Backbone as CSV, one residue per row, in Angstrom:
resi,resn,N_x,N_y,N_z,CA_x,CA_y,CA_z,C_x,C_y,C_z
1,MET,0.841,-1.171,0.000,0.000,0.000,0.000,0.894,1.244,0.000
2,LEU,0.559,2.184,-0.833,1.321,3.428,-0.932,0.896,4.380,0.179
3,LYS,1.853,4.830,0.958,1.577,5.786,2.029,1.950,7.186,1.539
4,ILE,1.015,8.120,1.738,1.230,9.530,1.421,1.000,10.306,2.710
5,GLU,1.920,11.199,3.048,1.792,11.964,4.291,1.716,13.453,3.994
6,VAL,0.771,14.092,4.680,0.648,15.550,4.650,1.076,16.041,6.027
7,PHE,2.040,16.927,6.062,2.503,17.484,7.326,1.727,18.749,7.656
8,LYS,1.701,19.111,8.933,0.959,20.286,9.402,1.328,21.536,8.603
9,GLU,2.607,21.720,8.308,3.047,22.923,7.576,2.624,22.911,6.102
10,ASN,2.052,21.804,5.638,1.603,21.701,4.249,0.081,21.661,4.119
11,GLU,-0.614,22.144,5.130,-2.078,22.171,5.100,-2.613,23.395,4.349
12,ASN,-1.870,23.880,3.401,-2.295,25.052,2.624,-2.312,24.716,1.134
13,ILE,-3.037,25.524,0.403,-3.152,25.338,-1.043,-2.266,26.355,-1.742
14,GLN,-1.486,25.888,-2.712,-0.684,26.778,-3.546,-1.381,26.901,-4.898
15,THR,-1.402,28.099,-5.426,-2.004,28.298,-6.740,-0.943,28.794,-7.705
16,ARG,-1.118,28.425,-8.949,-0.264,28.971,-9.999,-1.135,29.144,-11.235
17,SER,-0.791,30.127,-12.033,-1.579,30.446,-13.214,-0.836,30.053,-14.474
18,ILE,-1.582,29.503,-15.408,-1.045,29.182,-16.727,-1.657,30.203,-17.675
19,PRO,-0.824,31.028,-18.315,-1.362,32.086,-19.184,-2.098,31.514,-20.392
20,SER,-2.950,32.347,-20.965,-3.700,31.918,-22.148,-2.735,31.673,-23.301
21,LYS,-3.119,30.724,-24.162,-2.268,30.360,-25.292,-3.142,29.758,-26.378
22,ASP,-2.872,30.116,-27.595,-3.589,29.570,-28.747,-5.103,29.719,-28.611
23,GLY,-5.539,30.869,-28.088,-6.965,31.139,-27.965,-7.643,30.464,-26.785
24,LYS,-6.892,29.696,-25.991,-7.461,29.058,-24.809,-7.387,30.029,-23.636
25,PRO,-8.382,29.999,-22.748,-8.353,30.921,-21.600,-7.262,30.530,-20.605
26,PRO,-6.826,31.479,-19.779,-5.839,31.133,-18.743,-6.452,30.156,-17.746
27,ARG,-5.594,29.388,-17.092,-6.044,28.405,-16.099,-5.336,28.643,-14.778
28,THR,-6.022,28.325,-13.706,-5.416,28.357,-12.385,-5.323,26.932,-11.881
29,ILE,-4.143,26.559,-11.414,-3.873,25.223,-10.891,-3.806,25.325,-9.367
30,TYR,-4.483,24.397,-8.704,-4.491,24.355,-7.236,-3.758,23.096,-6.799
31,GLU,-2.760,23.246,-5.919,-1.923,22.122,-5.501,-1.632,22.195,-4.010
32,GLN,-1.258,21.040,-3.488,-0.853,20.942,-2.096,0.362,20.020,-2.035
33,THR,1.331,20.357,-1.218,2.525,19.536,-1.068,2.241,18.363,-0.130
34,ALA,2.719,17.191,-0.516,2.623,15.979,0.302,3.892,15.169,0.063
35,TYR,4.018,14.059,0.766,5.211,13.223,0.654,4.799,11.771,0.463
36,ALA,5.386,11.123,-0.549,5.079,9.728,-0.863,6.222,8.837,-0.386
37,TYR,5.866,7.751,0.272,6.837,6.766,0.736,6.952,5.692,-0.342
38,LEU,8.039,5.748,-1.110,8.220,4.868,-2.261,9.227,3.744,-2.004
39,GLY,9.585,3.539,-0.750,10.483,2.440,-0.412,11.920,2.847,-0.181
40,GLY,12.256,4.096,-0.441,13.613,4.571,-0.190,13.788,4.979,1.263
41,LYS,14.936,5.533,1.566,15.249,5.944,2.930,14.370,7.105,3.380
42,PHE,14.019,7.999,2.440,13.231,9.172,2.769,12.014,9.261,1.854
43,PRO,10.945,9.888,2.339,9.792,10.099,1.455,10.142,11.123,0.374
44,VAL,9.394,11.072,-0.726,9.637,11.949,-1.869,8.539,13.011,-1.909
45,GLU,8.960,14.283,-2.034,7.989,15.368,-2.117,7.200,15.251,-3.415
46,MET,5.900,15.497,-3.318,5.026,15.436,-4.485,3.973,16.532,-4.382
47,LYS,3.236,16.735,-5.442,2.138,17.705,-5.464,0.830,16.959,-5.635
48,LEU,-0.142,17.293,-4.816,-1.497,16.790,-4.973,-2.294,17.841,-5.718
49,SER,-2.932,17.472,-6.799,-3.782,18.407,-7.536,-5.135,18.475,-6.843
50,LEU,-5.643,19.688,-6.684,-6.939,19.904,-6.055,-7.864,20.607,-7.036
51,ASP,-9.152,20.353,-6.892,-10.142,21.069,-7.693,-10.374,22.445,-7.089
52,GLU,-10.823,23.369,-7.907,-11.153,24.700,-7.406,-12.212,24.562,-6.321
53,GLY,-11.967,25.185,-5.170,-12.900,25.130,-4.054,-12.731,23.928,-3.145
54,GLN,-11.930,22.955,-3.549,-11.687,21.776,-2.710,-10.810,22.183,-1.541
55,PRO,-11.184,21.824,-0.318,-10.326,22.176,0.822,-9.028,21.383,0.805
56,ALA,-8.013,21.936,1.435,-6.726,21.247,1.545,-6.878,20.024,2.443
57,TYR,-6.082,19.023,2.175,-6.052,17.859,3.054,-5.387,18.255,4.362
58,VAL,-5.899,17.739,5.482,-5.307,18.030,6.784,-4.130,17.095,7.019
59,ALA,-3.278,17.457,7.972,-2.106,16.638,8.287,-2.534,15.224,8.640
60,GLY,-1.791,14.258,8.132,-2.084,12.861,8.418,-1.522,11.948,7.354
61,ASN,-1.819,10.666,7.509,-1.353,9.635,6.591,-2.507,9.193,5.699
62,TYR,-2.228,9.070,4.412,-3.240,8.760,3.416,-2.738,7.661,2.490
63,THR,-3.649,7.144,1.686,-3.316,6.251,0.592,-4.176,6.652,-0.603
64,VAL,-3.817,6.185,-1.767,-4.557,6.533,-2.979,-5.902,5.811,-2.961
65,HIS,-6.972,6.550,-3.194,-8.324,5.986,-3.237,-8.478,5.115,-4.483
66,SER,-9.229,4.034,-4.378,-9.386,3.096,-5.496,-9.997,3.751,-6.731
67,SER,-10.769,4.836,-6.571,-11.363,5.514,-7.726,-10.317,6.252,-8.563
68,SER,-9.101,6.337,-8.071,-8.032,7.031,-8.785,-7.318,6.149,-9.800
69,PHE,-7.723,4.896,-9.895,-7.109,3.963,-10.833,-8.078,3.642,-11.963
70,THR,-7.523,3.263,-13.094,-8.330,2.847,-14.235,-7.594,1.725,-14.967
71,VAL,-8.329,0.992,-15.759,-7.718,-0.026,-16.614,-7.656,0.567,-18.015
72,ASN,-6.464,0.603,-18.592,-6.287,1.232,-19.901,-6.735,0.307,-21.027
73,GLY,-6.619,0.782,-22.236,-7.051,0.033,-23.414,-6.301,-1.265,-23.641
74,TYR,-5.175,-1.458,-22.954,-4.384,-2.682,-23.096,-4.610,-3.646,-21.940
75,GLY,-5.575,-3.289,-21.049,-5.883,-4.148,-19.916,-4.972,-3.967,-18.725
76,SER,-4.110,-2.951,-18.745,-3.181,-2.713,-17.643,-3.752,-1.669,-16.678
77,LEU,-3.432,-1.817,-15.417,-3.849,-0.875,-14.392,-2.962,0.358,-14.454
78,GLU,-3.562,1.528,-14.351,-2.772,2.756,-14.310,-3.478,3.791,-13.454
79,LEU,-2.703,4.756,-12.988,-3.215,5.865,-12.206,-3.807,6.880,-13.166
80,LYS,-5.007,7.382,-12.850,-5.625,8.397,-13.702,-4.731,9.622,-13.770
81,ARG,-4.690,10.251,-14.919,-3.847,11.433,-15.096,-4.367,12.614,-14.287
82,PHE,-5.676,12.768,-14.220,-6.291,13.868,-13.470,-7.303,13.298,-12.493
83,GLY,-7.520,13.991,-11.412,-8.552,13.606,-10.463,-8.144,12.562,-9.447
84,MET,-6.853,12.485,-9.120,-6.425,11.542,-8.103,-6.960,11.977,-6.746
85,LEU,-7.546,11.042,-6.018,-8.032,11.292,-4.664,-7.235,10.451,-3.693
86,ILE,-7.094,10.965,-2.471,-6.465,10.182,-1.419,-7.456,10.051,-0.266
87,GLU,-7.269,9.005,0.527,-8.141,8.781,1.668,-7.289,8.473,2.892
88,PRO,-7.790,8.811,4.092,-7.002,8.575,5.309,-6.713,7.090,5.502
89,LEU,-5.532,6.795,6.012,-5.174,5.414,6.358,-5.886,4.978,7.623
90,GLU,-6.195,5.935,8.498,-6.857,5.622,9.751,-7.894,6.694,10.036
91,ALA,-8.849,6.357,10.850,-9.885,7.329,11.195,-9.280,8.507,11.950
92,PRO,-9.772,9.744,11.690,-9.236,10.909,12.414,-9.489,10.795,13.910
93,LYS,-8.543,11.286,14.686,-8.658,11.258,16.147,-9.476,12.448,16.617
94,LEU,-10.410,12.186,17.480,-11.277,13.269,18.013,-10.793,13.744,19.342
């Protein structure tokens, strides 16, 4: 299982703008920093894409939600290019 961690200092959303090009309107990208544990000594910094208006993920441990995968035209499993969701590994503590 892939573990993704969001630290307290990364509970914010970063935005960046892509200027208009070839008659297409400009776009705003919403991202949040997280860390993926890929089996090495240290986790690897990554960006989580967020939808406009989607709240930032709170600090904690997550894994990739099953809806984020698809089977491609060749019958192989792959991660969707857009719309990846993560879910908590454990229930939040109250």
